[in-house]
N, C-alpha and C positions, 0 to 999 in steps of 0.2 A: 778579722783574720785569725787563724791559728797557726802554730808551728808544730813540728813533729815532737813526739814524746821524747825522742833521743835528744833533740835540741833543747827541750826543757831541762833535761838532766845536765847537759853540757854547760848551759848558762848557769844553772844552779851551782855547779862545782866552781865555775869561774868566779861567780860573785862571792862565794864563800872563801876565796883566797884573799879577799879584802879583810883588813883587821876588824876588827870589831867583835778449899773444897773439903770436901768431907771424906774423900777417898785417900788412902795412903799406900805408899809403896812398902814392899818388904825390905826391911833394913834401913840403913841410914843414908840420907842424901849427901852427907859429908864425904862419901866416897867419890863423888863426882867432882873433878877438878877442872873440867873443860866443857863448856856448852857452846855448840857451833850451830848457827842458824843459816840455812841455805834457803833463801826465799826466791822462788822463780815467779813467773808472771802468768796470770790470766787463764786459769782453767778451773772448772768446777769438779766436785767429787764425781758426779755421774759421768761427766765428760771423760775422765781418766779411769776411774775405778768402779763405775756403775756395772761393768761387765766382770769385775774381779771374781765374784762367787761362781761364775760359769767357766772360768779359765781351766784348761786341761790340767789335772793334777792339783788343783787348788785345795788347800786345807779348809776352805771356808764354804759355807752354804748361804743361799739367799734368804733374806728375811721376808721377801714378798711384801715389802712395805713397812715392816716392823720387826725389830729384833728384841728379844728379852734382854733385860739389862745384865743378866748373869751369863748370857750365852756369848762367849768371846770368840767363837768361830762363826758367828753370824755377821753378814755384811748387809747393811741396808742400802742396796744398790738398785739398779733397774729391775723391773719385773719382766722376765723373759723366759722363753722356752728355747731349748737347744735342739736344732735339727740334726739329722744323721751326719751331715757334712760339717758339723761344728758351728754353723752360722746361728745367729740369735734372732728371734722374733720377739719384739718387746711391745708391751702394752702402754708404756708411758707415752703421752701424746700432748699435742697442742692443736688448737684450731688454727687453720691457715686463713689468710685474708679473704679467700673466696668461699669460706664456710666449710671447706673440706677438713679432714683430720690428718695431721702429720704425726707419724709415730717415730719414736727414737730409732735410730739406725746406725750401723757401723759406718763411720765416715771413711770413705775411700781415700781421702786426701789428708796428709799430715800437715798441710798448710791451709789455714783458714783465710780466705781472701774474698772480699775485704774484711776488715776488722768488724767485730760485733759491738753492739751498744752495751756499755757497762757504766753509763753515767748515773748520777744520783736520780734523775728523773726516769731515765730508761730502765734502771734496775727495779725501781718500785713498780713500774708498769709491767715489767716481765713477771714480777711476783704476784701482782693482782691487777689484771688488765682493766677491769671496770672501776676499781677503787684503789688507786695506788697509794693513797694516804692511809689505807686500812690494812696494810701488810702485817702489822703487829698482831692484830686479832684474826686475820684471815689471809694467810699466804697460800696462794693456789698454784703458783708456777704455771699460769695459764696464758702468759703474754709474751713468751720468748719469741715465738715464730712471728706473730703479728707485729710486735715492736720492731724486730729486725727487718721484716719485709718493708716496713714503712720508713726506716731510717738508714740502714746500713746495707743489707743485702736485698735490694728491692726486686720484687717480682717482675719477671718479664717472660712468663711462661716457664714454669719450673718442672724439673724432674723430681723423683722421689728422694734424691739425696742432695738437693740444692739448699735446703734449709739447714745450714751447718750448725746453727745454734743448738739444735736438738740431736746432733750427731754424737757418737761416742767412739772411743778407741778401745783396743783389746790388748791382750798379752802379746799378740803378734806384732803390734805396733810399738809397745813399750815394755819389752821383756825385762829390762833391768829394773824398772820401777815395780813391775809386778812381782819380780823375785824378792825384792826388799820387802814389799808389803806382805808377802806370804811367809816370809822368814822371820822378820823382826816384829815390832809392835806398830800398829797403825790405829787411826781413829776414823770412825764414820760419823762423828759428831763434832768435827772441827769446822768452824765457820770463819769467814773473814769478819772483820770487826765492824764494818758499816756497809750498807747497801749502796756502794759507790765505787769509785775508781781507785787507781794506784796510789796517788798521793795521800788521800785521806786514810787509806788502809795502811800504808807504810808508816804514816804518822802514828797510828795506834801501836805499831811495833816499836817505835822509837820514843813515843811520848805518852802512850796510853790515852790519847785523845787526838782528834783532828782540829781541836780548838775552833770549831765553826766552819772549817773548810770542807768543800764538797767536790772540787774538781781538780784534775791533774794539771790543768792550766795554771794552778797556783804553785806548781812544783818549784818554779824559779823564785828564790826567796829574796827578801830585801838584803842589802849588803850586810855581811856578817851572819846571816842566817835567821830563820824564824826563832822567836823566843817565847815559847809557851809559858803561861803564867805558872803552871805547875812543874815546869822544867822538862828535861828529857832523861832517858835512862843513862845517857852518856854523862850528864851532870852528876847523877848519883854515883856512877863509877868513879869519876874523878875525885869527888869529895870523900870517898870511902876507900880509896886505894885498891880498887878492883882493876886488874889489867884487862885491856880490851883492844880489839882491832877491827877496822872495817876494811876488808880485803876486796879489791875491786879490779875490774878489767878496763872499763872506759871511764866511768865516774862512780864515786862512792855515794850510796844513798844517804849517808849521814851529812853530806854536803848541803842538804836543805836546812840543816839546823845549826851548823857550826863551821867556822873556817877550817880549811885544811890544816892538819897538824900531824904529829908523829903517829897518830892512830890510823891514818889513811895510808894503806900499804898495798902494793900490787899483789895480784893473785899468786904470782910466782913466789912471793915471800911466804904466803901461807903454805904452799906446797913444800917449801924447804923446811919450814918450822914443823909441819906435820910429820915430816920424815926424820926429824931429830936434829936438824941443823938449827940450833937455837931452841926456844921453848914456845909452845903455843900459849897465848894469853888465856885468862880464865873464860872470857867470852869473846867469841869471834862471829862477826857477820860476814858472810862470803857472798858477794854480789856477782851477778852474771854480767855479761856484756849486754848493755841495754840498747845497742844499735845507734849510739851517738854518731858514729862515723858511717852509718849505713848498715845494710844487712850482711855485709861480707863476713863479719866476725860475730854477729849477734847470736847469743845462745841462751836467751832468757825465756824462750818458748812463747813469747808474745807473737800473735799473728802479725805478719804472714810467715814467720820463720818456721822451718821444719822442726817439729817437736823433738825429733831424735837428736838434733844438735844439743838441746838442753839436757837431754838424758845422758849424752856422752860427757858433757861438762860436769854434771852432778856426779857421774860415775868416777871421774878423775878425782874429785874432792873426797868422796867416800873412801875410795881405795887408798888415797894418800894417808888418811887417818887410820883406816883398818890395818894397814901394813906398817904403821909407824909405832914409836914407843909410847904414844899418848892414848892409844886405843883403849887400854885397860881402865881408864877413868874418864872417858869422854861420852857425851851424848851429841849426836848429830840430828837436828830436826830438818826435814825436807818438807817445805810448805809452799803455798802459793799466795800471792798478795790478795787476789780476788778472782772472781769467776770469769771475767773477761767476756761476759755476755753469753756464756755457755749454760745450757739448761741444767737445772738440778731440781729434783722433786721434793727435797726435804724442806720443811718449814723452818726458816730462821727464827730461833727463839728470842725471848726477851733478853736484853743484855743484863749480865749479873752485876748490878750496881745499886742494890738496895731500893729498887723501884723508882730510882731517880730517872728523870727524862734524859739527862745527859751525865757524862762522867765527871764534869767539872763546872757545871752551871752555865756553859756556853752553848747556845742554840745554833741550829743549822743556819748558815748565812749571816750570823751575827758575831763574826770572829772577834776575839779579844786576845791580846798578847802583851808582851813587854817591849814592843818595838819603840814606843814613844809614850811611856807612862807619864801621868795617869790617864792621858787622853785615850791611849790604845787599850786601856782596860775597860772601856765602855762598849756595850753591844754594837757591833758593826764597825768599830773604829780600829780594829787590828789590821796589820799590814795585809794588803791584797785581798780584801774581802769584797768590795764593790768594784774592784779593778784588778788586773794582773798584767804582767809584762807580755803576755802572749795572745790575748784575745779581748775583744770589746763586747763579744756576744755571749761568752761563756765565763761567767764569774760565779763565785760562791753565792753572792746575793741574788743574782739573776736565776741561778739554779734553784735556790730556796723558794723564790717567788713563783717560779714555773710550776713547782710541785704544790706549792701552798699559796694560791692567789690571795688569800686573806692577809698574808704578810705585807703585801704591797701598800696597804693603807697606813701602816706604821712600821717600816722595816727595822727600826731599832727599838721598838716597843715590846710589850709582852708577846711572847711567842704563842701563836694560836694553838689551843689544846687539840683541835681537830686535825692538825697537820703532823706528818711523820717527823720524828725526831731521832736522837741518838740513843734510843732506848731499845733498839733491836739489833741483833747481830746481822752480819751480811750473809751472802749466799755460801753454802757449804763448799769446802775446798779439800783437795788431797792433803794428807798429813801422815808422815812416817817418822818414827823415832828409831834411828839406827844406833845401837849402843851395845856394849857387852852386858849392860843391865836390862836391856829390853826383854820383856816377856815374849817367848817365842810364839810365832804364829798367833798373835793376840790382837783382837779388835776391841778397842775401847769404845764405849757408848756414852762417855761423859762429855757434856757440852764444854767446848773450849773455843777460844778465839786467839788472835795474835797476842793479846795481853796475858794469856796463859803462860806463854814462854817467859814473859817478863816476871810473872808471879813465881815461876820456878827459879829463875835467876836471882830474884830478890830473896827468896827463901834460903837459897844456898849461899850467896855471896854478900847479901846486904841484911844480915840477920844477927848481928853480934849481940843484940839484947833480947833475942828470941821473939822479937816483934819486928817482922820484916818491914823495911822501908818500902814505900810505894809512891806513885805519882798521882793517880786519880782513883776515884771509886771503882773504875773498871779493873785495873790490875790488882787493887786491894781485895776484890771479891772474886777474882777469876779462879777457875779450876787450875791447880798448879801442875797437872799432868802426872803426878807421882804414881798414880795407879797403873801406869804403863810399864813400870819398872820393878825389878827385884834386885835391890842393892846388896842383899845378903849372899845370894848364890851366883850372881853374874852369869845367868843361864845362856847368854849368847856370846860369851867371851871367845869361844873357838869357832863360831859360825863363819863359814867362808862367805866372801862377797865376790860376785862375778864382775865382769867388765862389759860395759856397753861399747858399741862401735858407733862412729859417725854414720850418718845416713849414707847408704850405698848410692842412692840417687837422690840428691838434695832438691826438694821442691821449692826452696826459698826463692822468691823473685830476685833477680839481679838488677 
């Protein structure tokens, strides 16, 4: 059996109450005193911004599948033509399970129901239907429709807009996000960190590795939290005097790694500090409502909630900073943990970790950690690898074996060379940098992932010896995103920010 994603997070927090690049910015990064990470849930770049170059009044143009590296008004989105009424006809497509072709379409619903497949196995099949272990050498994005027809949104006589996996949204659906993307700096080469779900990807944000874990069913940690061998970014903060906070609505994401402490604060505290009541920490993680208590207050944009709820939530955060005293030296990153099963045409590149198959020597489904050393430092012996607290059928080991049957012969032995590993980034995701330092109306084409934000944080706040501290090979070698900024001129200092509204008619199931 399995339990809901919200319940995973709730139990995670409860258990943790127990004791236990080569591109550079203009100017100096030292002008930045606050970095704020707002990570929402489950959307690909094409799902949200594939239509961006076709938006009315957009400063951008379409790359039609490729943008020159020096063309920062080019967006590598969907390949479409605009009709006289403004509607889009796109050529990006997938085969359906009946052999017909399904083309990308404007999704008429802001609520995706039911959820889409974004598992370790499912995502690899979405990227290469015939050879899911071959995604690194050959990502085709050809399995989204067939995989979801088989697992999540099963066919029973479909209309042209029933395959929501290949649907997209437009400026009319997400006007606030489109305004930010067209005004500040964004990237069309930002990828999630691993071809998998929420917990592995958020682990890369907090630890620069998922230390062998593959499934969100592992979110619920052992008492006191997971203990990666290479540590977490929070450990680096605490050891080096960096101020930080994880501001949350229902549960803090950091609860998977450490007991609750003074760094876990309600969202209302962030809003007050951003307005000048107190002081913002150097690094802030601002979490959405993950739906622990149901959908009533959920604003993380995870299906089936109305995406305009999340847009409104993010709007409140951005406006609090923009209108407060810390705007002048802050960066806000708006990003998504993973694709959520939504189609994207871009090939996820090799992970920037010096050609290593993993960032830390730990293979998929062979979890290692410091939960019970030295035993837990052996392949497969880390906490919740062959089991977890929420499912007997979906564990990291079973997921690894499902994609890599050769592993079943020796689950803790040498990892088969023919099987997918942690040497490829995940599906492409939306990414906006809102800051007075953002280059205006600028599209970065430099490859990044969640650990790129860590690399920037490390370079700014963990760099006393001019040799930034790091956790794994992933953040050590990640693009640090500096090319998106101009620290000399602060060109977006006086750029206004609009306000989003809650959905007029909320489609979220009650």
